N, C-alpha and C positions, 0 to 999 in steps of 0.2 A: 174206466171212466168214458164218458161218452158212449155208453152202450159198448164198448170195445174191450176185450180181454186183452192182457198183457201180450199174449201170443200174437193176436191179431194186429196189434199196434206194432209189433217186431216185424210181422209178415210184411204188412204194408208200408214199413219204414216211415213210422208216424210218431215213434214213440218220443221224441224230444218234443215236437211241436204240441202234441196232445198234454203232455207234462207242464210245459211251459204256459199254455193257456189255463190249466187247472190250477196251478200253484199261485196264481195272481193274489187272491186274498192273504194268503200267508206272506207273499212278498211285500204286500203293502204294508201289512202291520209291521214288518222288519223295518221297511224302510220309514215308516212314521217314527218308531222308537229312536233309530239311529239319527234321523234328522232332528227329533226334539232334542237329543243329548248336544248337538252342535248348533242349534238353532241361533244362539246369540252370536257365535262366531260370524256364520253365514250372514245373518241380518245387517250386523256391523259393517261388513264390507260393503254392501249395497247401499246402506243408508250414508256412509262417507262419501260415496260418489255423488249421490243425490244432493247432499249438503254443499259439495264442493262447486257444484255448477249450477247457473240460474236455470239451464234447461238440459235435460238427459234424453238421449234416445236409447231405447232398450230394444235391440234387434234379435230376435229369434231366428236361428237358423239351422239346417241341417239339408240332408239330400232323402229324397222318397219319404219313407215313414217318418224320419227323424225331422223332415220339415213340416210334417203334417201335425207334430206335437205343437209347433209355434202357432200354426194356422187354427188348431183347436182352442187353443189357450188365449189368443189375444182379445177375442171379443169379450170375455169375461172379465179380464184384467182392464180393459178400457173402462168399463162400467165402473171400477173401483180405483181409477188412476188419479194420483196426485196431479196437480195441474203442471208441473214442471217435468213430467216424466210421460215420455209418447213411447207406447208399445206398438211394435211392429213385428210382421213374420215375414222373412225374405229368404227364400231356398239358397243354399250356398251354390247351387247350379247357376242361379242368376247372378249372384255377386261375382262369381269368378269370371264370368264371360263378360260382363258389364260393371265393372268395380265402380266406376265414376258415376253411373247411374244411381247408386244406392249408398256410398260413402262420400261424406264431405268433410273436408279438413277441418273446419272450425266448428263442427257440431260434435260435442262429447257423446262419446257412444260406447254403452255396454253390449258387447257381442256375446250372446248367449247361445252356445254350440251344443247341439243334442247329438249323441254319438253312441250307437250300440259299441262298435269296436274302436272308433277313434282313429281310424286308419284310412278313411276315404280321403282320396287325393284333393276333392273339393273342400272338405272340411279344414284340412291343414292349409290349404291355399288362401282360404277366406280369412283366416286368422292373420296369415301373412300380409294380405292386401289391407286389411284393417290397421296393421301395425305400420304398414308403409304410407297411407294416405291420411289417416286421421290423428290429429295432433293429440287430444285427450282420449286415448283408447284404452278400454278395459275389456276384461272377458271373464265371463263364467263358463264353465265346462261341466255339464251335466252328461256323464257318461257311465257305461256299465262295465269298463274296461280300463283297469288301473295302469295296464301296460301299453295302451295305445299310444300314439304319436301325439294326440291332442293333450291329454293328460300329462305325459312326460315333458313335453315342451313348455308347459305352464308352470311346472312345480316350482321354480326359482325366481317367477316373476310377482312381484308384490302387487302388481295390477291385474292379478289373475287369481280367481277362485275355482278350484276343481272339487265337484262333490261326485262321488261315486255312490251309485245305486247298489243294492244288494246284489252280492256275486250270482245268486240264481237269476237273476234278470239279464244276465249276459247270455241271451238265447243262443243255444247251439243249432237250432234249427234254421232253415233259410229265412223263413218268415220273421219279422220282429213282432212279438206278442207281449210278452211280460216287459219287454225293454221299453216299448211305446207307453204303456200305461205307467210304469214306474217312473220314466222321465218326465211325463205329463203332471203326475202327482207331485215329484220333486219341485219342478219349477213353479207349480201353483202354490206350494208351501213357502216358496222363498219370495216369491213376487206379491202374492195376494195380500191385501190389506187385511183381509178378514182372517187369512190363515186357515189350518185344518184343525177343528176341534176334536177332543177325544170323542165326543158323541157322535160327530159326522164319521169320524173314521171308524167307530165301532158299527154304525149303521150301514156303511158302504161295504164292510167285510162280510157282515151278516147277510145282507142282502145278495152279495155276489156269490158267497157260498151256497145260498139257496138256490141262485139261479143256475149255477153250474150243476147242481144235483138235478135240477128239474128240466133244463133245456133240452135233453138229449131225445125225448120221444118226440117233440115237436119239431126239432131240427130234422129228424130222420124222415118224418112225413113230407116236410117241404122239400127236403133233397130227392125224394122219390118222383117228384113232379119233373116232367120233361121240360126243361127250360134250357136255353141257349144264351138268353140275355138277362141282366139284372141290372135294375137302376136304384140306387140308394139315394134317398132324399131326406133332407132335414132343413131346419130354419136355424140362423145364427150360428153359434157354435156347433150346433149338431149338423149343420149343413157342412162345415168344415170336417166334421168327423165322418161324414158320409164319404170323403176323399180316400181316408185311411181304409174304410170298409171296403171301399171298391177295389183298392189296390191289393187288399188280402185275398179276395177271390181271383183276382186276375193272375196273381203270383201263384197261388196254390193250386188253380186250375191249369196252370201252364197256357194261359192264354185261350184254353178250350171254351171257357165262358166269357163273353163280352160283359164286362163290368164297368158301369158308368156311374157317375155322381152328378148331382145338381141341387139347387135349392128348392124348397117346395114352391116358392112363387115363380123361380126361374124356369121350372122344368117345362111350362108352357110356351115359353119364348123359343120353340124351335127344337130342344133336346126330346121333346115328347115322340118326336117322329122316329125314334128308335123302337117303339113298342110294336110287336107283333104278336101271333099266338103263340110264340114260344118266349115269352117275357114275363117276368115278375118283378115286382117293385118292393123294396124294404124301407118302411118310412119310419124314422126317428121322430116321435111326436114329443113335442116340447111340453113341460109342466107349467110355463108360464101362461096364464089364462089369455092374454092378448095373442101372443105368438101362436099358441095352440090353434086358434081359429082359423089360421091359414093353413096349417097342417091338416086340420080337417075338412078344409075346403078342397084340397088336391085329393085326399082320400074319397070324398063323396064323388068327385069327378071321376076318379080312376075306377070307382065301383060302378058307376053309370056306364062306363066304357067296357065293362067286363073284364077289367084286368085284374089278376090275382095279386093280392097285397100282403106282405107280412108287416104287420103294425106293432112296434114296440112302444109301449106306454107305462105309465107309472103303476097303476092299479086298475081294479075292474072298471070297465067302462063300457056301458051297454051299446052306445052308438058306435062306438070303434070296433065292437064285437060283431055288430050286424053288418057293418061295411067291409071289414076286412075279412080275407080268406083265412088268414092266422092271425091271432093276437098274441102276443107276448108280454106278460106282466113283469116288471123287473124289480117292484117294492113289494115285499111280503110281510110287511108290518104296518103300524100306523105313521111311520115316519116320513117326513117330506124332505125331499133333496133337491139341490138346484139343478139346472142343466148341465152344469160342469160335472158334478157327481154322476149324473145319468148317463153322461158320455162314456164312464168308466164301465157302467153296467151293460150299456148298449153294445160297445165294441167287444166284450168278450163273448156275447152272443154271435156277432159278426164273425169273430175268429173261429169259434167252434164250428159255425155253419160252414165257413170256408174249408175248413179240416175235413169235414165230413163229406162235402162235395168232392173234394179232391181225392179222397180214398174211393168213392163211388166211381170215378172217373177213371181209376186204375193209376192214378199218378201217386208218386211217393212224396209226401208233404214235407219230410225233413230234407229232400232236396229235389224239388219239382223240374229243375232244369239240369239233368245229370249231363247233357250234352254241353254244358258249359257255357252256352249262349247268355245266361243271366247268372250272375255270381252273388254268393252273400256278401262278400265285401266287393265293391264295383272294380273291375279292371278295363283296361285300355284308354284311360283318361290320359291326355297329355298336359300339362300345366304350362303354359306359355310365359315367359317373363313379361313383367308389366313395368312400363315406365311413366311416371308423373309427367 
């Protein structure tokens, strides 16, 4: 996979990460099947909370990549939201240090925790703070680990719902890959008014499988370019996805590549200063006709500036191909997918790209920080007692 033999993957200590990126279409199908079997139970839990209160906050939370699940999801859910439900995304790392900034005693709240391990100190502490501060407190835990503290602590609580993603999504590699997309898809399935249809899931997995088969050659060509900085751009939820894409390369390159993120419009307001002759830009182009205009505006500007751009888009687009150094199409049939589903296709490209750059730099992707300065499950956090 990814033009790498099993021997090369073993030699470069990349087997787990490569496998976990490559397995995602299969994991999504399993997730969809398992969620469908339990859908009524899950939905009933949420609907009872909505019906009980005049207004409900749904706060998505997590740390690092787990926080970016909520960031990516919220723009789409707000479009579909009922009037009495307010969707927000707040990292556990913000909640824990400043709980009264984010939790209010008299505002009924569903805290939705995303967790690969379920053992991060901030994740456990955020739940405790919610229980301590909020009178009507509920939680949904979407996790890859049945044995994590979050899942174990919630199992006997009637105001809690635990949803496990498929076991394969509990990534063994350092970087979160299939865990990120599995939690994102699970949360969308639960909270979206539209839900995920059989047709959408089939289209998503068919196109993802095709992408994974086709990505390798173009990724190798981009990786061979001498760059030290990369900026990921997008609009709306794809702008939020850019944060996760940047973190993947920052993690897997052990900081050797400076990876930043910004919105397509926001990039001009100062962050563009980062560009030099050893920079490239990866642009996640929206399929929404209106939003797409702004993505193409920044693409034209970057082209005029002589900046090398990797443009991810849906299908063949002559203008994009003329302006971008590299164009990546993620839809390989006549299907139309929303930006939410595109985010899943775009991120697997970004993950595979980060993997290959890591290997090229001589870093071991499964553990890019063998000195222990950065850990798979965060260490060194002290949780201080909070008094109302």
